[in-house]
C-alpha positions in Angstrom: 91.8 115.1 80.7 94.8 115.2 78.4 97.2 113.3 80.7 100.2 114.1 78.5 99.9 117.8 79.4 101.1 117.1 83.0 104.0 119.3 84.2 106.5 118.8 87.0 106.2 121.7 89.4 108.6 121.2 92.3 109.9 118.9 95.0 110.6 119.3 98.7 112.7 117.4 101.2 111.4 119.0 104.4 107.8 119.5 105.6 108.6 123.1 106.5 109.2 123.8 102.7 105.8 122.5 101.6 103.8 125.2 99.7 100.3 126.1 100.7 97.6 123.8 99.4 95.9 126.0 96.8 94.6 123.3 94.4 92.8 119.9 94.9 95.4 117.2 95.3 95.7 113.5 94.4 98.5 111.7 96.2 100.4 108.5 95.6 101.8 106.5 98.5 103.3 103.0 99.0 106.4 101.2 100.2 109.8 101.6 98.6 110.0 99.7 95.3 106.3 99.1 95.0 106.2 100.6 91.5 105.0 104.1 92.3 107.2 105.9 89.8 106.4 103.4 87.1 102.7 103.9 87.7 103.0 107.7 87.5 105.0 107.5 84.3 102.5 105.1 82.8 99.5 107.2 83.9 100.9 110.3 82.2 102.5 108.4 79.3 106.0 109.8 80.1 109.1 107.8 80.4 110.9 110.0 83.0 108.3 112.2 84.7 108.9 110.3 87.9 112.3 108.9 88.5 112.4 105.1 88.5 115.2 103.6 90.5 116.5 100.1 91.0 117.5 101.2 94.5 114.6 101.2 97.1 114.2 104.3 99.2 115.4 106.6 96.4 112.4 108.9 96.3 113.3 110.9 99.4 111.3 114.0 98.5 107.6 115.0 97.9 107.2 115.7 94.2 104.5 117.9 92.9 103.0 117.7 89.3 100.2 119.7 87.9 97.5 118.9 85.3 94.3 120.9 84.5 93.8 122.4 88.0 94.7 119.3 89.9 98.0 118.8 91.7 99.4 115.2 91.8 101.7 114.4 94.7 104.3 111.7 94.6 105.1 110.9 98.3 108.3 109.2 99.3 108.3 105.4 99.6 108.2 104.0 103.1 109.5 100.8 104.8 113.0 100.6 103.4 115.2 99.2 106.2 118.6 100.4 105.0 118.1 104.1 105.4 119.5 105.8 108.5 117.5 106.7 111.6 117.8 110.4 110.7 116.5 109.7 107.2 113.5 107.8 108.6 112.7 110.7 111.0 112.9 113.1 108.1 110.6 110.9 106.1 108.1 110.7 109.0 108.2 114.5 109.3 107.6 114.8 105.6 104.6 112.5 105.6 103.2 114.1 108.8 103.7 117.5 107.4 101.8 116.6 104.2 98.9 114.7 105.7 98.3 116.7 108.9 98.3 120.3 107.7 94.8 120.6 106.2 95.7 120.1 102.6 93.0 119.7 100.0 93.4 116.0 99.5 90.8 114.6 97.1 92.1 111.0 96.9 95.1 108.9 97.9 96.2 106.1 95.6 97.7 103.5 98.1 100.0 101.1 96.2 100.4 97.6 97.4 102.5 94.8 95.7 99.9 92.3 94.5 102.4 89.4 94.8 102.6 89.4 98.5 100.4 90.0 101.6 100.5 93.7 102.6 103.4 94.6 104.8 103.1 95.9 108.3 103.8 99.4 106.9 101.2 99.0 104.2 98.6 98.1 106.9 99.6 101.0 109.1 99.2 103.4 106.1 95.8 101.9 105.2 94.7 102.2 108.9 95.9 105.8 108.9 93.9 106.6 105.8 90.8 105.0 107.3 91.2 106.6 110.8 91.6 110.1 109.2 88.7 109.5 106.8 90.8 110.2 103.8 89.3 108.8 100.5 91.6 106.2 99.0 91.9 103.5 96.4 94.3 100.5 96.7 96.3 99.9 93.5 97.7 96.4 93.4 100.9 96.7 91.4 102.9 94.1 89.5 99.9 92.2 88.3 101.8 91.0 85.2 104.2 89.1 87.4 101.4 86.7 88.4 99.6 84.0 86.5 95.8 84.2 86.2 95.5 81.6 89.0 97.9 83.4 91.2 96.1 86.7 90.7 92.8 85.0 91.7 94.5 83.5 94.8 95.9 86.9 95.8 92.6 88.6 95.4 91.0 86.1 97.7 93.9 86.5 100.2 93.6 90.3 100.2 89.9 90.0 101.4 91.2 88.8 104.8 94.6 90.6 104.8 93.3 94.1 104.4 90.8 95.5 107.0 87.4 96.4 105.6 88.5 95.0 102.2 84.9 94.6 101.0 84.5 98.4 101.4 87.7 99.4 99.6 88.1 99.8 95.8 91.1 97.7 94.8 92.5 97.8 91.2 95.0 95.2 90.0 97.5 97.2 87.8 100.5 96.5 85.6 102.8 99.3 84.6 104.2 96.9 81.9 100.9 96.2 80.1 98.8 99.1 81.3 96.1 96.7 82.7 94.0 98.7 85.2 95.0 102.1 83.8 91.6 102.9 82.3 89.9 102.3 85.7 92.4 104.6 87.4 91.9 107.3 84.8 88.1 107.0 85.1 88.4 107.7 88.9 90.6 110.7 88.2 88.3 112.0 85.5 85.3 111.7 87.8 87.2 113.8 90.5 88.1 116.4 87.9 84.5 116.7 86.8 83.3 117.1 90.3 85.9 119.8 91.0 85.0 121.6 87.7 81.3 121.4 88.7 81.9 122.8 92.2 83.9 125.7 90.7 81.1 126.5 88.3 78.6 126.5 91.2 
């Protein structure tokens, strides 16, 4: 896939606005400020494809991008305490509307900050993905902020902090250095090949 050919399609702030799911989708989810926008920009080699903000909770819409017959979906960050109750309810409605309306979700990239144990919201999201049998990969962001020893310690810690960790693909990733990017692209390329093969058959 030529990742640079990605195009922004549209964004929606309410679940009632979501378009029909007419293409296979790969979604990105994670708590506010986990580095989701930075990962998306690094993946597609674009500086401003996804808006990076210093203020957590800024991505309040579902953003759709398209590349070679696959739709990439940037879901709003969760777990930011300083948004209003109404905003939290709108966010919950957005997420519910996305995940519970029979969309063609091929994979979810669940982002978790590698520096810390997963938050309660992270664990709830992972549990939701497991319970709903949605295929997902955990991306451990901000790898470059840790020393080699700290990275090793956190990987050990995650084995007990995340349920069924031994059955989950976890990729340490750095938006700064690009470490982990090739593994992520390999997974996406495999999905694209499977989709292409299914269409031919």
